[in-house]
TORPA-4810 file (N, C-alpha, C, O; in nm, 3 decimals):
<nodes>
NODE_1_10.816_10.814_7.147_10.930_10.808_7.236_10.904_10.884_7.366_10.947_10.842_7.473_M
NODE_2_10.832_10.997_7.356_10.803_11.075_7.476_10.718_10.996_7.575_10.743_11.001_7.695_R
NODE_3_10.619_10.923_7.526_10.533_10.843_7.613_10.612_10.733_7.683_10.586_10.701_7.799_H
NODE_4_10.708_10.676_7.612_10.794_10.572_7.667_10.878_10.629_7.783_10.890_10.565_7.887_Y
NODE_5_10.935_10.747_7.764_11.017_10.810_7.869_10.930_10.847_7.990_10.973_10.830_8.104_A
NODE_6_10.811_10.896_7.964_10.720_10.931_8.074_10.683_10.806_8.154_10.677_10.809_8.277_F
NODE_7_10.656_10.696_8.083_10.623_10.570_8.150_10.738_10.521_8.237_10.715_10.474_8.348_G
NODE_8_10.860_10.530_8.187_10.977_10.489_8.265_10.995_10.577_8.388_11.028_10.527_8.496_L
NODE_9_10.972_10.706_8.373_10.983_10.798_8.486_10.879_10.764_8.592_10.910_10.760_8.711_L
NODE_10_10.756_10.740_8.550_10.649_10.705_8.644_10.680_10.573_8.714_10.658_10.560_8.835_A
NODE_11_10.730_10.476_8.641_10.766_10.347_8.700_10.879_10.365_8.802_10.874_10.306_8.911_L
NODE_12_10.979_10.445_8.768_11.090_10.470_8.860_11.044_10.538_8.988_11.088_10.501_9.097_G
NODE_13_10.957_10.636_8.976_10.905_10.704_9.095_10.821_10.609_9.180_10.829_10.614_9.303_L
NODE_14_10.743_10.524_9.116_10.662_10.427_9.190_10.749_10.330_9.268_10.719_10.300_9.384_G
NODE_15_10.854_10.281_9.207_10.946_10.190_9.275_11.014_10.260_9.392_11.028_10.202_9.499_I
NODE_16_11.056_10.384_9.372_11.121_10.460_9.479_11.027_10.481_9.598_11.071_10.472_9.713_A
NODE_17_10.901_10.509_9.572_10.805_10.529_9.680_10.781_10.402_9.760_10.763_10.407_9.881_L
NODE_18_10.781_10.289_9.692_10.759_10.161_9.761_10.886_10.118_9.836_10.876_10.064_9.946_V
NODE_19_11.002_10.142_9.779_11.128_10.095_9.837_11.174_10.179_9.955_11.244_10.127_10.042_A
NODE_20_11.139_10.306_9.961_11.188_10.394_10.068_11.156_10.342_10.208_11.246_10.338_10.291_A
NODE_21_11.032_10.303_10.238_11.004_10.249_10.372_11.080_10.120_10.401_11.119_10.095_10.515_P
NODE_22_11.101_10.038_10.298_11.173_9.913_10.318_11.319_9.939_10.354_11.376_9.866_10.435_L
NODE_23_11.378_10.039_10.294_11.518_10.070_10.324_11.532_10.127_10.465_11.638_10.113_10.525_M
NODE_24_11.429_10.189_10.517_11.435_10.246_10.651_11.425_10.139_10.758_11.468_10.160_10.871_A
NODE_25_11.369_10.023_10.724_11.355_9.916_10.820_11.489_9.848_10.840_11.576_9.853_10.753_H
NODE_26_11.507_9.784_10.953_11.637_9.725_10.987_11.620_9.583_11.034_11.509_9.537_11.061_H
NODE_27_11.732_9.513_11.043_11.731_9.378_11.094_11.741_9.381_11.246_11.829_9.446_11.301_S
NODE_28_11.649_9.311_11.314_11.649_9.308_11.460_11.781_9.253_11.512_11.839_9.309_11.605_F
NODE_29_11.829_9.144_11.453_11.951_9.079_11.498_12.075_9.167_11.477_12.175_9.149_11.546_E
NODE_30_12.070_9.259_11.384_12.183_9.349_11.362_12.196_9.452_11.473_12.305_9.500_11.502_A
NODE_31_12.085_9.487_11.535_12.085_9.592_11.637_12.079_9.540_11.780_12.134_9.602_11.871_E
NODE_32_12.011_9.426_11.802_11.990_9.375_11.938_12.050_9.235_11.955_12.056_9.157_11.861_Y
NODE_33_12.093_9.206_12.078_12.153_9.076_12.111_12.050_8.992_12.186_12.026_9.014_12.304_D
NODE_34_11.988_8.896_12.116_11.883_8.815_12.179_11.938_8.723_12.288_11.861_8.669_12.367_V
NODE_35_12.069_8.705_12.291_12.130_8.624_12.397_12.157_8.707_12.523_12.191_8.653_12.628_A
NODE_36_12.143_8.838_12.512_12.168_8.928_12.624_12.038_9.006_12.652_12.012_9.110_12.592_K
NODE_37_11.958_8.952_12.744_11.829_9.014_12.775_11.828_9.068_12.917_11.914_9.034_12.999_T
NODE_38_11.730_9.151_12.945_11.718_9.210_13.079_11.572_9.244_13.107_11.490_9.254_13.015_A
NODE_39_11.542_9.261_13.234_11.414_9.316_13.277_11.441_9.461_13.315_11.521_9.487_13.405_D
NODE_40_11.376_9.553_13.248_11.395_9.696_13.276_11.271_9.751_13.344_11.162_9.747_13.288_L
NODE_41_11.290_9.801_13.465_11.178_9.859_13.540_11.203_10.007_13.559_11.313_10.048_13.596_K
NODE_42_11.101_10.086_13.533_11.115_10.230_13.548_10.985_10.300_13.518_10.880_10.238_13.502_G
NODE_43_10.994_10.433_13.511_10.872_10.508_13.479_10.881_10.563_13.338_10.987_10.601_13.290_F
NODE_44_10.765_10.568_13.274_10.754_10.607_13.134_10.777_10.757_13.119_10.716_10.838_13.190_V
NODE_45_10.865_10.793_13.025_10.892_10.934_12.996_10.839_10.978_12.860_10.817_11.096_12.837_T
NODE_46_10.818_10.880_12.770_10.773_10.915_12.635_10.718_10.789_12.568_10.764_10.678_12.595_K
NODE_47_10.620_10.808_12.480_10.560_10.699_12.403_10.548_10.745_12.259_10.501_10.855_12.231_I
NODE_48_10.591_10.660_12.166_10.579_10.691_12.023_10.504_10.579_11.954_10.551_10.465_11.949_E
NODE_49_10.386_10.611_11.901_10.309_10.514_11.822_10.336_10.543_11.676_10.264_10.621_11.614_W
NODE_50_10.439_10.482_11.620_10.472_10.508_11.480_10.510_10.381_11.409_10.546_10.281_11.471_G
NODE_51_10.501_10.386_11.278_10.542_10.272_11.195_10.687_10.291_11.153_10.727_10.404_11.127_N
NODE_52_10.767_10.187_11.145_10.723_10.049_11.151_10.716_9.992_11.294_10.669_9.880_11.312_P
NODE_53_10.761_10.067_11.395_10.760_10.017_11.532_10.717_10.127_11.630_10.746_10.245_11.609_H
NODE_54_10.649_10.086_11.735_10.619_10.176_11.846_10.739_10.173_11.941_10.815_10.076_11.942_A
NODE_55_10.757_10.280_12.019_10.866_10.287_12.117_10.812_10.338_12.250_10.725_10.425_12.254_H
NODE_56_10.865_10.283_12.357_10.837_10.333_12.491_10.971_10.370_12.553_11.067_10.293_12.546_V
NODE_57_10.978_10.487_12.612_11.100_10.535_12.676_11.077_10.533_12.827_10.976_10.585_12.876_F
NODE_58_11.170_10.474_12.901_11.155_10.467_13.046_11.286_10.505_13.115_11.395_10.477_13.065_I
NODE_59_11.274_10.570_13.229_11.389_10.599_13.314_11.411_10.479_13.406_11.321_10.440_13.480_N
NODE_60_11.531_10.422_13.399_11.567_10.304_13.477_11.680_10.342_13.572_11.780_10.400_13.531_V
NODE_61_11.662_10.307_13.700_11.765_10.335_13.800_11.845_10.208_13.826_11.789_10.102_13.853_E
NODE_62_11.980_10.220_13.816_12.063_10.102_13.842_12.094_10.089_13.991_12.046_10.168_14.072_D
NODE_63_12.176_9.990_14.026_12.204_9.960_14.167_12.279_10.074_14.238_12.274_10.084_14.360_K
NODE_64_12.348_10.158_14.162_12.422_10.269_14.223_12.337_10.395_14.235_12.382_10.495_14.292_T
NODE_65_12.215_10.391_14.181_12.128_10.508_14.186_12.132_10.593_14.060_12.058_10.691_14.049_G
NODE_66_12.216_10.555_13.964_12.224_10.630_13.837_12.100_10.600_13.754_12.061_10.484_13.739_K
NODE_67_12.038_10.705_13.700_11.919_10.691_13.617_11.957_10.706_13.471_12.025_10.801_13.432_V
NODE_68_11.911_10.610_13.389_11.934_10.613_13.245_11.801_10.601_13.174_11.713_10.527_13.218_S
NODE_69_11.786_10.675_13.065_11.664_10.667_12.986_11.683_10.564_12.876_11.774_10.577_12.794_N
NODE_70_11.598_10.463_12.874_11.603_10.357_12.774_11.492_10.373_12.672_11.380_10.412_12.706_Y
NODE_71_11.524_10.344_12.548_11.426_10.337_12.440_11.402_10.190_12.412_11.495_10.117_12.378_S
NODE_72_11.278_10.146_12.426_11.244_10.007_12.399_11.159_10.001_12.272_11.050_10.059_12.265_I
NODE_73_11.212_9.930_12.173_11.142_9.914_12.047_11.041_9.800_12.059_11.077_9.687_12.094_E
NODE_74_10.916_9.831_12.030_10.809_9.733_12.036_10.775_9.688_11.894_10.843_9.726_11.798_L
NODE_75_10.673_9.609_11.882_10.625_9.571_11.750_10.550_9.686_11.686_10.542_9.795_11.744_G
NODE_76_10.494_9.664_11.568_10.417_9.769_11.503_10.286_9.795_11.577_10.233_9.705_11.642_P
NODE_77_10.235_9.916_11.569_10.111_9.949_11.640_9.996_9.853_11.612_9.920_9.820_11.704_P
NODE_78_9.980_9.807_11.488_9.868_9.716_11.459_9.880_9.586_11.538_9.779_9.530_11.580_Y
NODE_79_10.004_9.536_11.560_10.023_9.412_11.636_9.994_9.435_11.785_9.938_9.348_11.852_A
NODE_80_10.030_9.553_11.835_10.001_9.585_11.975_9.850_9.591_11.997_9.800_9.538_12.097_L
NODE_81_9.779_9.654_11.906_9.633_9.664_11.917_9.571_9.525_11.912_9.479_9.495_11.988_V
NODE_82_9.621_9.439_11.823_9.570_9.301_11.817_9.596_9.227_11.947_9.521_9.137_11.984_R
NODE_83_9.705_9.265_12.017_9.739_9.203_12.145_9.665_9.262_12.264_9.689_9.222_12.378_G
NODE_84_9.576_9.358_12.238_9.494_9.414_12.345_9.532_9.554_12.390_9.470_9.608_12.482_G
NODE_85_9.633_9.614_12.328_9.674_9.748_12.366_9.572_9.853_12.319_9.505_9.837_12.218_W
NODE_86_9.565_9.959_12.398_9.498_10.083_12.359_9.603_10.192_12.368_9.709_10.171_12.427_L
NODE_87_9.577_10.306_12.312_9.673_10.416_12.327_9.689_10.458_12.473_9.787_10.523_12.508_R
NODE_88_9.595_10.421_12.556_9.599_10.458_12.699_9.651_10.344_12.788_9.647_10.356_12.910_T
NODE_89_9.699_10.235_12.729_9.750_10.123_12.808_9.869_10.167_12.891_9.882_10.131_13.008_T
NODE_90_9.957_10.246_12.831_10.076_10.299_12.899_10.072_10.450_12.887_10.049_10.505_12.779_V
NODE_91_10.094_10.517_13.000_10.091_10.664_13.002_10.220_10.717_13.063_10.285_10.649_13.142_N
NODE_92_10.255_10.837_13.026_10.373_10.901_13.083_10.356_10.908_13.234_10.252_10.949_13.285_I
NODE_93_10.462_10.865_13.305_10.460_10.863_13.450_10.428_10.726_13.510_10.454_10.703_13.628_G
NODE_94_10.372_10.635_13.429_10.344_10.499_13.478_10.474_10.426_13.510_10.574_10.442_13.441_D
NODE_95_10.472_10.346_13.616_10.584_10.257_13.646_10.554_10.122_13.582_10.450_10.062_13.608_T
NODE_96_10.646_10.076_13.497_10.627_9.951_13.424_10.754_9.869_13.427_10.862_9.919_13.461_I
NODE_97_10.741_9.742_13.391_10.856_9.655_13.372_10.850_9.602_13.229_10.747_9.551_13.185_T
NODE_98_10.959_9.614_13.159_10.974_9.556_13.027_11.055_9.429_13.048_11.177_9.435_13.062_M
NODE_99_10.988_9.315_13.051_11.051_9.188_13.086_11.113_9.119_12.965_11.053_9.110_12.858_A
NODE_100_11.236_9.071_12.984_11.306_8.989_12.886_11.326_9.059_12.752_11.303_8.999_12.647_N
NODE_101_11.368_9.185_12.755_11.395_9.257_12.631_11.542_9.239_12.592_11.629_9.230_12.679_V
NODE_102_11.569_9.234_12.463_11.704_9.216_12.411_11.776_9.351_12.413_11.724_9.451_12.364_A
NODE_103_11.896_9.353_12.470_11.973_9.477_12.481_12.047_9.508_12.351_12.074_9.418_12.271_L
NODE_104_12.077_9.636_12.330_12.146_9.680_12.210_12.287_9.624_12.205_12.357_9.620_12.307_A
NODE_105_12.329_9.581_12.088_12.464_9.528_12.069_12.571_9.634_12.091_12.682_9.602_12.133_K
NODE_106_12.537_9.760_12.062_12.638_9.866_12.074_12.650_9.921_12.216_12.726_10.015_12.239_D
NODE_107_12.577_9.865_12.311_12.586_9.908_12.451_12.508_10.033_12.483_12.515_10.082_12.596_G
NODE_108_12.433_10.086_12.387_12.353_10.205_12.413_12.230_10.169_12.495_12.202_10.051_12.518_S
NODE_109_12.158_10.270_12.540_12.039_10.250_12.623_11.917_10.223_12.536_11.818_10.295_12.541_N
NODE_110_11.928_10.118_12.457_11.818_10.076_12.371_11.794_9.927_12.394_11.886_9.853_12.429_K
NODE_111_11.671_9.886_12.375_11.636_9.745_12.385_11.525_9.717_12.286_11.451_9.806_12.246_A
NODE_112_11.515_9.591_12.248_11.412_9.551_12.154_11.329_9.437_12.210_11.382_9.347_12.274_G
NODE_113_11.202_9.443_12.185_11.110_9.339_12.232_11.117_9.218_12.140_11.110_9.231_12.018_A
NODE_114_11.130_9.102_12.201_11.123_8.976_12.127_10.984_8.916_12.147_10.900_8.974_12.217_T
NODE_115_10.959_8.803_12.088_10.830_8.737_12.108_10.814_8.688_12.252_10.702_8.666_12.298_R
NODE_116_10.926_8.670_12.322_10.922_8.626_12.461_10.914_8.742_12.560_10.895_8.720_12.679_E
NODE_117_10.928_8.864_12.512_10.922_8.983_12.597_10.779_9.015_12.637_10.684_8.975_12.570_S
NODE_118_10.765_9.088_12.747_10.631_9.130_12.791_10.640_9.262_12.866_10.742_9.294_12.927_A
NODE_119_10.534_9.338_12.858_10.518_9.457_12.940_10.439_9.415_13.062_10.333_9.352_13.049_L
NODE_120_10.489_9.448_13.181_10.414_9.419_13.303_10.374_9.553_13.363_10.459_9.632_13.404_I
NODE_121_10.243_9.577_13.367_10.190_9.700_13.423_10.198_9.696_13.575_10.219_9.589_13.633_L
NODE_122_10.183_9.809_13.640_10.188_9.815_13.787_10.078_9.731_13.851_10.090_9.693_13.968_S
NODE_123_9.972_9.702_13.776_9.864_9.617_13.826_9.898_9.469_13.819_9.825_9.386_13.872_T
NODE_124_10.010_9.436_13.753_10.048_9.296_13.733_10.004_9.240_13.600_10.042_9.128_13.565_G
NODE_125_9.925_9.315_13.525_9.879_9.271_13.393_9.997_9.262_13.297_10.079_9.353_13.290_T
NODE_126_10.005_9.150_13.223_10.109_9.132_13.121_10.052_9.159_12.983_9.941_9.115_12.950_K
NODE_127_10.129_9.233_12.903_10.089_9.265_12.767_10.198_9.220_12.671_10.317_9.225_12.704_M
NODE_128_10.157_9.177_12.552_10.253_9.141_12.449_10.322_9.267_12.397_10.266_9.376_12.405_V
NODE_129_10.443_9.249_12.344_10.518_9.364_12.292_10.540_9.357_12.142_10.597_9.448_12.082_L
NODE_130_10.495_9.248_12.080_10.515_9.232_11.935_10.389_9.180_11.871_10.384_9.159_11.750_R
</nodes>
């Protein structure tokens, strides 16, 4: 009976370890409105290369001169690398455009990259975001 209980405990822990990352992931459509997109141009303030998604933070100035910091959710790092990215593709202080990104449904300063989105570097080079 002891071996049976130990086996169940090990199985439960294994399932919990596998399920935890899945529960942390979210539905893109629940957070972003793909019908409401924008081109965000600004300078990079922060870059996060993490799973399940990389993020780029940029300061965007609106028509009135107000500056807002946006968090743009990209695809996973492995997909960015397959698309030609290096860790040095975008650096803090670079001026970039995040073209055709889906804005957050809650109106916050967040956006998500769709398959139609692109990063446009100051050189004019376009990079995939997913």
